[in-house]
One Martini backbone bead per residue (centre of mass of N, CA, C, O) as a GRO file, in nm:
protein
  495
    1MET     BB    1   0.155   2.541  -1.085
    2LYS     BB    2   0.294   2.706  -0.842
    3ILE     BB    3   0.341   2.667  -0.506
    4SER     BB    4   0.287   2.843  -0.238
    5VAL     BB    5   0.374   2.911   0.081
    6GLU     BB    6   0.093   3.001   0.174
    7ARG     BB    7  -0.055   2.742   0.092
    8GLU     BB    8   0.098   2.553   0.276
    9ARG     BB    9   0.026   2.696   0.545
   10GLU     BB   10  -0.281   2.674   0.524
   11LEU     BB   11  -0.292   2.368   0.529
   12LEU     BB   12  -0.131   2.306   0.794
   13ALA     BB   13  -0.339   2.466   0.979
   14VAL     BB   14  -0.579   2.223   0.931
   15VAL     BB   15  -0.419   2.000   1.051
   16PRO     BB   16  -0.421   1.762   1.257
   17THR     BB   17  -0.221   1.704   1.584
   18ASP     BB   18  -0.384   1.480   1.711
   19LEU     BB   19  -0.549   1.240   1.859
   20LEU     BB   20  -0.789   0.980   1.773
   21ILE     BB   21  -1.032   0.920   2.038
   22ASN     BB   22  -1.352   0.863   2.052
   23GLY     BB   23  -1.396   1.138   1.867
   24GLU     BB   24  -1.133   1.273   1.994
   25TRP     BB   25  -0.907   1.535   2.022
   26ARG     BB   26  -0.579   1.453   2.159
   27SER     BB   27  -0.333   1.435   2.357
   28ALA     BB   28  -0.086   1.298   2.483
   29SER     BB   29  -0.047   1.162   2.796
   30ASP     BB   30   0.271   1.289   2.798
   31GLY     BB   31   0.300   1.525   2.570
   32GLY     BB   32   0.406   1.405   2.324
   33SER     BB   33   0.613   1.426   2.019
   34LEU     BB   34   0.636   1.465   1.654
   35ASP     BB   35   0.821   1.510   1.367
   36VAL     BB   36   0.744   1.640   1.043
   37ASN     BB   37   0.907   1.606   0.735
   38ASP     BB   38   1.062   1.747   0.457
   39PRO     BB   39   1.237   1.571   0.209
   40SER     BB   40   1.328   1.836   0.035
   41THR     BB   41   1.465   1.986   0.318
   42GLY     BB   42   1.432   1.874   0.635
   43GLU     BB   43   1.198   2.022   0.741
   44VAL     BB   44   0.955   2.117   0.953
   45LEU     BB   45   0.609   2.101   0.940
   46LEU     BB   46   0.514   1.929   1.203
   47SER     BB   47   0.381   1.884   1.529
   48ILE     BB   48   0.278   1.584   1.689
   49ALA     BB   49   0.125   1.351   1.844
   50SER     BB   50   0.254   1.086   2.063
   51ALA     BB   51   0.181   0.787   2.136
   52THR     BB   52   0.106   0.577   2.391
   53PRO     BB   53   0.024   0.286   2.534
   54GLU     BB   54  -0.226   0.414   2.669
   55ASP     BB   55  -0.349   0.525   2.411
   56GLY     BB   56  -0.380   0.252   2.275
   57GLN     BB   57  -0.580   0.139   2.482
   58ASP     BB   58  -0.797   0.353   2.439
   59ALA     BB   59  -0.847   0.292   2.141
   60LEU     BB   60  -0.935  -0.004   2.179
   61ALA     BB   61  -1.165   0.052   2.373
   62ALA     BB   62  -1.328   0.219   2.173
   63ALA     BB   63  -1.358   0.000   1.956
   64ASP     BB   64  -1.494  -0.211   2.138
   65ALA     BB   65  -1.741  -0.036   2.227
   66ALA     BB   66  -1.837   0.019   1.916
   67GLN     BB   67  -1.886  -0.258   1.776
   68ARG     BB   68  -2.178  -0.344   1.830
   69GLY     BB   69  -2.325  -0.098   1.708
   70TRP     BB   70  -2.183  -0.098   1.430
   71SER     BB   71  -2.270  -0.391   1.338
   72ARG     BB   72  -2.589  -0.284   1.346
   73THR     BB   73  -2.557  -0.118   1.119
   74ALA     BB   74  -2.676  -0.037   0.839
   75PRO     BB   75  -2.551  -0.086   0.535
   76ARG     BB   76  -2.649   0.179   0.407
   77GLU     BB   77  -2.516   0.365   0.615
   78ARG     BB   78  -2.228   0.281   0.560
   79ALA     BB   79  -2.235   0.350   0.259
   80GLU     BB   80  -2.291   0.658   0.291
   81ILE     BB   81  -2.034   0.727   0.437
   82LEU     BB   82  -1.844   0.640   0.212
   83ARG     BB   83  -1.959   0.824  -0.004
   84ARG     BB   84  -1.903   1.090   0.147
   85GLY     BB   85  -1.602   1.041   0.162
   86PHE     BB   86  -1.547   1.042  -0.137
   87GLU     BB   87  -1.655   1.329  -0.194
   88ALA     BB   88  -1.464   1.477   0.006
   89VAL     BB   89  -1.192   1.391  -0.110
   90THR     BB   90  -1.245   1.494  -0.394
   91ALA     BB   91  -1.296   1.794  -0.311
   92ARG     BB   92  -0.990   1.770  -0.154
   93ALA     BB   93  -0.757   1.693  -0.352
   94ALA     BB   94  -0.556   1.930  -0.328
   95ASP     BB   95  -0.490   1.886  -0.030
   96PHE     BB   96  -0.395   1.592  -0.035
   97ALA     BB   97  -0.173   1.622  -0.246
   98LEU     BB   98   0.000   1.834  -0.103
   99LEU     BB   99   0.045   1.680   0.161
  100MET     BB  100   0.196   1.439   0.037
  101THR     BB  101   0.423   1.602  -0.088
  102LEU     BB  102   0.532   1.724   0.175
  103GLU     BB  103   0.572   1.438   0.348
  104MET     BB  104   0.692   1.247   0.093
  105GLY     BB  105   0.766   1.396  -0.225
  106LYS     BB  106   0.584   1.363  -0.442
  107PRO     BB  107   0.455   1.455  -0.713
  108LEU     BB  108   0.164   1.609  -0.773
  109ALA     BB  109   0.061   1.429  -1.000
  110GLU     BB  110   0.082   1.168  -0.827
  111ALA     BB  111  -0.091   1.260  -0.589
  112ARG     BB  112  -0.350   1.287  -0.751
  113GLY     BB  113  -0.361   0.990  -0.825
  114GLU     BB  114  -0.388   0.887  -0.532
  115VAL     BB  115  -0.653   1.018  -0.464
  116ALA     BB  116  -0.821   0.868  -0.673
  117TYR     BB  117  -0.744   0.585  -0.575
  118GLY     BB  118  -0.819   0.611  -0.271
  119ALA     BB  119  -1.119   0.700  -0.310
  120GLU     BB  120  -1.220   0.445  -0.466
  121PHE     BB  121  -1.247   0.262  -0.217
  122LEU     BB  122  -1.493   0.406  -0.103
  123ARG     BB  123  -1.679   0.351  -0.341
  124TRP     BB  124  -1.654   0.049  -0.380
  125PHE     BB  125  -1.742  -0.029  -0.076
  126SER     BB  126  -2.013   0.110  -0.083
  127GLU     BB  127  -2.121  -0.102  -0.303
  128GLU     BB  128  -2.060  -0.368  -0.115
  129THR     BB  129  -2.213  -0.350   0.154
  130ALA     BB  130  -2.509  -0.460   0.044
  131ARG     BB  131  -2.363  -0.754  -0.062
  132ILE     BB  132  -2.368  -0.902   0.184
  133SER     BB  133  -2.376  -1.263   0.211
  134GLY     BB  134  -2.544  -1.578   0.202
  135ARG     BB  135  -2.716  -1.894   0.294
  136TYR     BB  136  -2.975  -2.132   0.196
  137ALA     BB  137  -3.011  -2.486   0.292
  138GLN     BB  138  -3.027  -2.816   0.228
  139SER     BB  139  -2.942  -3.094   0.333
  140PRO     BB  140  -2.856  -3.380   0.175
  141ASP     BB  141  -3.049  -3.563   0.382
  142GLY     BB  142  -3.292  -3.357   0.490
  143SER     BB  143  -3.258  -3.302   0.823
  144SER     BB  144  -3.177  -2.997   0.744
  145ARG     BB  145  -3.079  -2.658   0.782
  146LEU     BB  146  -2.874  -2.407   0.616
  147ILE     BB  147  -2.689  -2.132   0.756
  148VAL     BB  148  -2.499  -1.868   0.602
  149MET     BB  149  -2.302  -1.614   0.755
  150LYS     BB  150  -2.190  -1.273   0.782
  151ARG     BB  151  -1.941  -1.135   1.001
  152PRO     BB  152  -1.771  -0.929   1.177
  153VAL     BB  153  -1.470  -0.956   1.318
  154GLY     BB  154  -1.374  -0.670   1.440
  155PRO     BB  155  -1.131  -0.535   1.587
  156CYS     BB  156  -0.874  -0.333   1.434
  157LEU     BB  157  -0.532  -0.328   1.314
  158PHE     BB  158  -0.351  -0.063   1.153
  159ILE     BB  159  -0.048  -0.069   0.946
  160THR     BB  160   0.107   0.192   0.775
  161PRO     BB  161   0.275   0.338   0.524
  162TRP     BB  162   0.460   0.610   0.361
  163ASN     BB  163   0.419   0.595   0.033
  164PHE     BB  164   0.078   0.575   0.070
  165PRO     BB  165  -0.103   0.759   0.281
  166LEU     BB  166  -0.397   0.713   0.162
  167ALA     BB  167  -0.437   0.432   0.016
  168MET     BB  168  -0.344   0.249   0.261
  169ALA     BB  169  -0.590   0.337   0.430
  170THR     BB  170  -0.844   0.294   0.245
  171ARG     BB  171  -0.786  -0.013   0.180
  172LYS     BB  172  -0.874  -0.079   0.487
  173ILE     BB  173  -1.108   0.101   0.592
  174ALA     BB  174  -1.338   0.056   0.387
  175PRO     BB  175  -1.395  -0.254   0.435
  176ALA     BB  176  -1.440  -0.228   0.740
  177ILE     BB  177  -1.684  -0.049   0.727
  178ALA     BB  178  -1.856  -0.231   0.545
  179ALA     BB  179  -1.844  -0.483   0.758
  180GLY     BB  180  -1.842  -0.358   1.073
  181CYS     BB  181  -1.567  -0.239   1.170
  182THR     BB  182  -1.331  -0.150   1.392
  183MET     BB  183  -1.050   0.095   1.459
  184VAL     BB  184  -0.685   0.105   1.453
  185LEU     BB  185  -0.455   0.360   1.352
  186LYS     BB  186  -0.104   0.328   1.244
  187PRO     BB  187   0.080   0.545   1.114
  188ALA     BB  188   0.340   0.662   0.975
  189THR     BB  189   0.588   0.860   1.098
  190LEU     BB  190   0.662   1.012   0.825
  191THR     BB  191   0.319   1.002   0.727
  192PRO     BB  192   0.050   1.120   0.920
  193LEU     BB  193  -0.121   1.362   0.803
  194THR     BB  194  -0.316   1.230   0.603
  195ALA     BB  195  -0.464   1.052   0.812
  196LEU     BB  196  -0.573   1.285   0.984
  197LEU     BB  197  -0.736   1.424   0.763
  198PHE     BB  198  -0.910   1.179   0.692
  199ALA     BB  199  -1.043   1.141   0.968
  200GLN     BB  200  -1.186   1.413   0.964
  201VAL     BB  201  -1.356   1.358   0.713
  202MET     BB  202  -1.506   1.108   0.831
  203GLN     BB  203  -1.643   1.256   1.052
  204GLU     BB  204  -1.800   1.451   0.859
  205ALA     BB  205  -1.942   1.188   0.719
  206GLY     BB  206  -2.045   1.018   1.003
  207LEU     BB  207  -1.848   0.875   1.176
  208PRO     BB  208  -1.844   0.725   1.455
  209ALA     BB  209  -1.742   0.701   1.753
  210GLY     BB  210  -1.468   0.459   1.762
  211VAL     BB  211  -1.430   0.340   1.473
  212LEU     BB  212  -1.195   0.561   1.433
  213ASN     BB  213  -0.852   0.537   1.531
  214VAL     BB  214  -0.565   0.765   1.577
  215ILE     BB  215  -0.197   0.668   1.638
  216PRO     BB  216   0.059   0.826   1.638
  217THR     BB  217   0.420   0.724   1.664
  218ARG     BB  218   0.755   0.672   1.793
  219LYS     BB  219   0.645   0.386   1.948
  220ALA     BB  220   0.538   0.132   1.794
  221ALA     BB  221   0.593  -0.130   1.958
  222ALA     BB  222   0.485  -0.022   2.237
  223VAL     BB  223   0.191   0.019   2.121
  224THR     BB  224   0.120  -0.242   1.937
  225GLY     BB  225   0.202  -0.490   2.099
  226PRO     BB  226  -0.031  -0.496   2.316
  227LEU     BB  227  -0.262  -0.509   2.109
  228ILE     BB  228  -0.188  -0.789   1.984
  229LYS     BB  229  -0.223  -0.927   2.286
  230ASP     BB  230  -0.519  -0.849   2.282
  231SER     BB  231  -0.840  -0.995   2.309
  232ARG     BB  232  -1.002  -0.759   2.157
  233LEU     BB  233  -0.853  -0.831   1.918
  234ARG     BB  234  -0.914  -0.962   1.561
  235LYS     BB  235  -0.722  -0.774   1.368
  236LEU     BB  236  -0.442  -0.767   1.128
  237SER     BB  237  -0.301  -0.496   0.927
  238PHE     BB  238  -0.015  -0.495   0.699
  239THR     BB  239   0.220  -0.256   0.555
  240GLY     BB  240   0.546  -0.378   0.447
  241SER     BB  241   0.793  -0.544   0.549
  242THR     BB  242   0.888  -0.866   0.583
  243GLU     BB  243   1.039  -0.851   0.847
  244VAL     BB  244   0.805  -0.725   1.010
  245GLY     BB  245   0.581  -0.924   0.931
  246ARG     BB  246   0.694  -1.171   1.073
  247ARG     BB  247   0.674  -1.057   1.362
  248LEU     BB  248   0.368  -1.006   1.359
  249ILE     BB  249   0.278  -1.293   1.312
  250ALA     BB  250   0.401  -1.404   1.570
  251ASP     BB  251   0.244  -1.218   1.765
  252ALA     BB  252  -0.048  -1.310   1.657
  253ALA     BB  253  -0.052  -1.612   1.754
  254ASP     BB  254  -0.151  -1.594   2.050
  255GLN     BB  255  -0.454  -1.487   1.935
  256VAL     BB  256  -0.526  -1.581   1.657
  257LEU     BB  257  -0.512  -1.376   1.433
  258ARG     BB  258  -0.618  -1.206   1.187
  259VAL     BB  259  -0.428  -1.171   0.878
  260SER     BB  260  -0.278  -0.903   0.683
  261MET     BB  261  -0.012  -0.911   0.426
  262GLU     BB  262   0.179  -0.645   0.277
  263LEU     BB  263   0.478  -0.688   0.132
  264GLY     BB  264   0.739  -0.744  -0.028
  265GLY     BB  265   0.942  -0.692  -0.333
  266ASN     BB  266   1.069  -0.839  -0.676
  267ALA     BB  267   1.001  -0.723  -0.959
  268PRO     BB  268   0.965  -0.845  -1.270
  269PHE     BB  269   1.074  -0.728  -1.607
  270LEU     BB  270   0.965  -0.851  -1.912
  271ILE     BB  271   1.145  -0.874  -2.237
  272PHE     BB  272   1.075  -0.968  -2.546
  273GLU     BB  273   1.158  -1.010  -2.881
  274ASP     BB  274   0.839  -0.917  -2.964
  275ALA     BB  275   0.834  -0.651  -2.850
  276ASP     BB  276   0.726  -0.332  -2.792
  277ILE     BB  277   0.961  -0.116  -2.710
  278ASP     BB  278   0.818   0.153  -2.666
  279ARG     BB  279   0.604   0.034  -2.479
  280ALA     BB  280   0.804  -0.080  -2.272
  281VAL     BB  281   0.924   0.188  -2.185
  282GLU     BB  282   0.666   0.310  -2.076
  283GLY     BB  283   0.615   0.086  -1.868
  284ALA     BB  284   0.888   0.116  -1.717
  285LEU     BB  285   0.848   0.402  -1.610
  286VAL     BB  286   0.609   0.332  -1.434
  287ALA     BB  287   0.719   0.079  -1.273
  288LYS     BB  288   0.977   0.244  -1.163
  289LEU     BB  289   0.906   0.581  -1.119
  290ARG     BB  290   0.682   0.555  -0.956
  291ASN     BB  291   0.737   0.705  -0.663
  292GLY     BB  292   1.053   0.673  -0.711
  293GLY     BB  293   1.037   0.348  -0.644
  294GLU     BB  294   0.843   0.366  -0.374
  295ALA     BB  295   0.741   0.045  -0.430
  296CYS     BB  296   0.634  -0.282  -0.416
  297THR     BB  297   0.559  -0.270  -0.743
  298ALA     BB  298   0.824  -0.216  -0.839
  299ALA     BB  299   1.055  -0.251  -1.061
  300ASN     BB  300   1.357  -0.445  -0.988
  301ARG     BB  301   1.383  -0.629  -1.261
  302PHE     BB  302   1.541  -0.643  -1.581
  303LEU     BB  303   1.434  -0.879  -1.826
  304VAL     BB  304   1.615  -0.924  -2.133
  305HIS     BB  305   1.638  -1.002  -2.433
  306GLU     BB  306   1.934  -1.023  -2.601
  307SER     BB  307   1.822  -0.902  -2.885
  308VAL     BB  308   1.694  -0.620  -2.714
  309ALA     BB  309   1.874  -0.491  -2.492
  310GLU     BB  310   2.011  -0.250  -2.628
  311GLN     BB  311   1.763  -0.102  -2.729
  312PHE     BB  312   1.620  -0.070  -2.459
  313SER     BB  313   1.845   0.065  -2.292
  314GLU     BB  314   1.875   0.320  -2.463
  315LYS     BB  315   1.580   0.423  -2.449
  316PHE     BB  316   1.545   0.420  -2.146
  317ALA     BB  317   1.788   0.598  -2.063
  318GLN     BB  318   1.700   0.847  -2.217
  319ARG     BB  319   1.438   0.893  -2.056
  320VAL     BB  320   1.555   0.896  -1.769
  321GLY     BB  321   1.756   1.142  -1.824
  322THR     BB  322   1.491   1.352  -1.850
  323MET     BB  323   1.423   1.344  -1.557
  324THR     BB  324   1.302   1.561  -1.329
  325VAL     BB  325   1.459   1.674  -1.034
  326ALA     BB  326   1.227   1.770  -0.772
  327ARG     BB  327   1.023   1.924  -0.608
  328GLY     BB  328   0.690   1.834  -0.604
  329THR     BB  329   0.583   2.146  -0.641
  330GLU     BB  330   0.714   2.146  -0.904
  331PRO     BB  331   0.607   2.142  -1.228
  332GLU     BB  332   0.874   1.972  -1.343
  333SER     BB  333   0.834   1.732  -1.167
  334LYS     BB  334   0.912   1.364  -1.176
  335VAL     BB  335   1.124   1.348  -0.930
  336GLY     BB  336   1.161   1.310  -0.610
  337PRO     BB  337   1.233   1.252  -0.309
  338LEU     BB  338   1.332   1.074  -0.076
  339VAL     BB  339   1.220   1.022   0.247
  340ASP     BB  340   1.526   0.959   0.345
  341GLU     BB  341   1.852   0.898   0.422
  342HIS     BB  342   1.835   0.594   0.460
  343THR     BB  343   1.715   0.529   0.183
  344ARG     BB  344   1.937   0.658   0.011
  345SER     BB  345   2.176   0.490   0.120
  346LYS     BB  346   2.071   0.215   0.028
  347VAL     BB  347   2.059   0.271  -0.270
  348HIS     BB  348   2.362   0.343  -0.305
  349GLU     BB  349   2.475   0.076  -0.203
  350LEU     BB  350   2.357  -0.099  -0.431
  351VAL     BB  351   2.497   0.047  -0.662
  352GLU     BB  352   2.790   0.014  -0.571
  353SER     BB  353   2.783  -0.294  -0.567
  354ALA     BB  354   2.720  -0.332  -0.870
  355LEU     BB  355   2.969  -0.185  -0.979
  356ALA     BB  356   3.177  -0.373  -0.834
  357GLU     BB  357   3.045  -0.632  -1.004
  358GLY     BB  358   3.022  -0.485  -1.322
  359ALA     BB  359   2.844  -0.265  -1.363
  360THR     BB  360   2.667  -0.009  -1.560
  361ALA     BB  361   2.625   0.341  -1.576
  362VAL     BB  362   2.433   0.503  -1.803
  363VAL     BB  363   2.265   0.649  -1.572
  364GLY     BB  364   2.362   0.794  -1.304
  365GLY     BB  365   2.463   0.676  -0.968
  366HIS     BB  366   2.372   0.926  -0.773
  367ALA     BB  367   2.365   1.163  -0.559
  368ILE     BB  368   2.198   1.463  -0.461
  369ASP     BB  369   2.235   1.752  -0.356
  370GLY     BB  370   2.124   1.946  -0.126
  371PRO     BB  371   1.852   1.974  -0.010
  372GLY     BB  372   1.760   1.669   0.052
  373TYR     BB  373   1.670   1.320  -0.085
  374TYR     BB  374   1.833   1.280  -0.360
  375TYR     BB  375   1.814   1.071  -0.665
  376ALA     BB  376   1.933   0.959  -0.946
  377PRO     BB  377   1.824   0.835  -1.215
  378THR     BB  378   1.883   0.479  -1.291
  379VAL     BB  379   2.093   0.281  -1.519
  380LEU     BB  380   2.177  -0.067  -1.534
  381THR     BB  381   2.424  -0.265  -1.679
  382ASN     BB  382   2.570  -0.567  -1.661
  383VAL     BB  383   2.427  -0.739  -1.447
  384PRO     BB  384   2.483  -0.965  -1.237
  385ALA     BB  385   2.308  -1.242  -1.128
  386ASN     BB  386   2.444  -1.205  -0.814
  387ALA     BB  387   2.343  -0.939  -0.743
  388ARG     BB  388   2.200  -0.770  -0.490
  389ILE     BB  389   1.999  -0.586  -0.661
  390LEU     BB  390   1.831  -0.856  -0.754
  391SER     BB  391   1.739  -0.945  -0.434
  392GLU     BB  392   1.673  -0.653  -0.346
  393GLU     BB  393   1.492  -0.399  -0.236
  394ILE     BB  394   1.525  -0.076  -0.345
  395PHE     BB  395   1.343   0.189  -0.323
  396GLY     BB  396   1.416   0.333  -0.610
  397PRO     BB  397   1.557   0.503  -0.911
  398VAL     BB  398   1.647   0.186  -1.004
  399ALA     BB  399   1.764   0.005  -1.309
  400PRO     BB  400   1.828  -0.326  -1.354
  401ILE     BB  401   2.001  -0.503  -1.621
  402THR     BB  402   1.925  -0.814  -1.778
  403THR     BB  403   1.950  -1.138  -1.931
  404PHE     BB  404   1.801  -1.363  -2.181
  405VAL     BB  405   1.732  -1.648  -2.409
  406ASP     BB  406   1.452  -1.761  -2.290
  407GLU     BB  407   1.159  -1.841  -2.146
  408ALA     BB  408   1.263  -2.037  -1.933
  409GLU     BB  409   1.473  -1.843  -1.813
  410ALA     BB  410   1.284  -1.612  -1.741
  411ILE     BB  411   1.117  -1.772  -1.534
  412ARG     BB  412   1.345  -1.860  -1.351
  413LEU     BB  413   1.443  -1.573  -1.275
  414ALA     BB  414   1.173  -1.457  -1.174
  415ASN     BB  415   1.141  -1.699  -0.943
  416ALA     BB  416   1.431  -1.620  -0.800
  417THR     BB  417   1.250  -1.568  -0.519
  418GLU     BB  418   1.083  -1.498  -0.215
  419TYR     BB  419   0.905  -1.335  -0.386
  420GLY     BB  420   0.529  -1.256  -0.492
  421LEU     BB  421   0.365  -1.001  -0.611
  422VAL     BB  422   0.488  -0.896  -0.903
  423ALA     BB  423   0.457  -0.890  -1.268
  424TYR     BB  424   0.611  -0.818  -1.589
  425ALA     BB  425   0.512  -0.817  -1.949
  426PHE     BB  426   0.646  -0.811  -2.292
  427THR     BB  427   0.425  -0.921  -2.558
  428ARG     BB  428   0.262  -1.047  -2.862
  429ASP     BB  429   0.216  -1.328  -2.726
  430LEU     BB  430  -0.058  -1.465  -2.590
  431ASN     BB  431   0.032  -1.747  -2.507
  432ARG     BB  432   0.268  -1.649  -2.342
  433GLY     BB  433   0.108  -1.476  -2.146
  434LEU     BB  434  -0.052  -1.719  -2.028
  435ARG     BB  435   0.190  -1.876  -1.929
  436LEU     BB  436   0.295  -1.662  -1.735
  437ALA     BB  437   0.038  -1.642  -1.557
  438GLU     BB  438   0.095  -1.949  -1.457
  439GLU     BB  439   0.423  -1.952  -1.388
  440LEU     BB  440   0.427  -1.713  -1.218
  441GLU     BB  441   0.516  -1.629  -0.872
  442VAL     BB  442   0.228  -1.448  -0.827
  443GLY     BB  443  -0.047  -1.226  -0.749
  444MET     BB  444   0.048  -1.041  -0.998
  445PHE     BB  445  -0.014  -0.938  -1.353
  446GLY     BB  446   0.148  -0.753  -1.618
  447LEU     BB  447   0.029  -0.717  -1.953
  448ASN     BB  448   0.143  -0.463  -2.125
  449THR     BB  449   0.201  -0.325  -1.833
  450GLY     BB  450   0.303  -0.093  -1.552
  451MET     BB  451   0.003  -0.133  -1.419
  452VAL     BB  452  -0.228  -0.294  -1.161
  453SER     BB  453  -0.365  -0.108  -0.985
  454ASN     BB  454  -0.705  -0.174  -0.846
  455PRO     BB  455  -0.990  -0.151  -0.660
  456ALA     BB  456  -1.135  -0.399  -0.834
  457ALA     BB  457  -0.876  -0.557  -0.739
  458PRO     BB  458  -0.673  -0.798  -0.614
  459PHE     BB  459  -0.431  -0.729  -0.363
  460GLY     BB  460  -0.135  -0.940  -0.374
  461GLY     BB  461   0.065  -1.213  -0.249
  462VAL     BB  462   0.326  -1.445  -0.242
  463LYS     BB  463   0.493  -1.586  -0.029
  464GLN     BB  464   0.689  -1.314   0.109
  465SER     BB  465   0.444  -1.096   0.016
  466GLY     BB  466   0.198  -1.249   0.167
  467LEU     BB  467  -0.147  -1.205   0.298
  468GLY     BB  468  -0.401  -1.168   0.122
  469ARG     BB  469  -0.656  -0.916   0.023
  470GLU     BB  470  -0.696  -0.605  -0.158
  471GLY     BB  471  -0.968  -0.548  -0.291
  472GLY     BB  472  -1.229  -0.608  -0.439
  473PHE     BB  473  -1.430  -0.865  -0.355
  474GLU     BB  474  -1.208  -0.981  -0.152
  475GLY     BB  475  -1.158  -0.745   0.058
  476ILE     BB  476  -1.408  -0.792   0.255
  477ASP     BB  477  -1.342  -1.085   0.360
  478GLU     BB  478  -1.115  -0.994   0.567
  479TYR     BB  479  -1.381  -0.874   0.760
  480LEU     BB  480  -1.509  -1.173   0.766
  481GLU     BB  481  -1.713  -1.408   0.912
  482THR     BB  482  -1.814  -1.746   0.924
  483ARG     BB  483  -2.154  -1.856   0.985
  484TYR     BB  484  -2.314  -2.145   1.117
  485VAL     BB  485  -2.657  -2.273   1.089
  486GLY     BB  486  -2.843  -2.528   1.243
  487ILE     BB  487  -3.159  -2.675   1.138
  488ALA     BB  488  -3.422  -2.829   1.187
  489ASP     BB  489  -3.657  -2.991   1.039
  490PRO     BB  490  -3.960  -2.825   0.964
  491PHE     BB  491  -4.119  -3.117   0.879
  492THR     BB  492  -4.128  -3.325   1.111
  493ASP     BB  493  -4.441  -3.242   1.227
  494VAL     BB  494  -4.564  -3.303   0.955
  495VAL     BB  495  -4.857  -3.477   0.827
   0.00000   0.00000   0.00000
């Protein structure tokens, strides 16, 4: 069903537009604001408060002041807040989905999927909250007793990206709440509205003042830089580009901060000669075109065995060519706009470079006239092995295809990158699949599937794709410190 303009206006009217600091919604200290635009039209959706460095300091002060009391909150109480948050987000799924479509551009169907995915982190970590545990043991020589306990890291700074406005927030916030940590969240300038609405929902779910502070800003470095240098901060978690991640890691070194970094990707999508080609096409559509290709997990390079390359390319291009490009609120939309003109220009530059180097555009290969930042879903064949598009993250609906001759070459090509977030492979040979799982230099591997993200599984990469894991049993450990207590032998004085 088509979304009416009235429905959009009604939703935007209830979205908070101020900063959330110490449980209060307030204007920026200098009265500054930033405009949030609709990428399908370029028009302003809302103007919201833009935090100053002083506002950032106030937010950290609030988190620091709340940390002691919050860490002593009973695990069950923290769990119930997360559970109520899950139920509230689920109940308002239509609002969250529409808001993400408006500020980010993704089709409503995909936005609904993100709501379900993002909410599940709240439920998953609500169930993990009461399971934080340690151990009690006798030392090997019998002279003492050992207690190992887990304690919250402390105040955290979260910097989230624009491509998954809800899930990238809940994936960090939920385990931090579960562990007993307070937070300052700096959402992406392009898509801050979802984070603001989510913070309001968590307030209503009973999250105490100061535990979650939200500070959108036009001046990210000026606001977050001093926070990273502040001795009150204990943890930094960032999702974004490797280039920015490197700088943040360097900045965090001064305070020896705990860091979690979910950075760039260059995911290979391998199709072997024994693959079910139709199934591989379906997987490729998901891995490449979900979120319009604007995902760090998006398939970036299609490596296809030479014996099935033509068959796969034809079937894949035919399906890609039928994808309807339209505003995400339109019922027929399968691919929405890219998030801004800068992103679209970079995508087109990579395509033009590949074409100049000898690639062929089987379908697409061009920008679509506005309003909005649309790019035609594209399949490129005959892509040279040294083409830029095979080494740089595309972040758009473009699929470059190249070939390999055997398994050894496929693995070599797949690993020939500084990144190591995720890889995909389609093959009927289970032994080959297990070999790939061990040989591919990635943090995640999808075998005969085009999607690996799951709140119950650890998400993260190796090499320059990041540090740490989010989700799964491992996700909460990122927000816990290990403390050891040595106790003298209690039987020393027993006669």
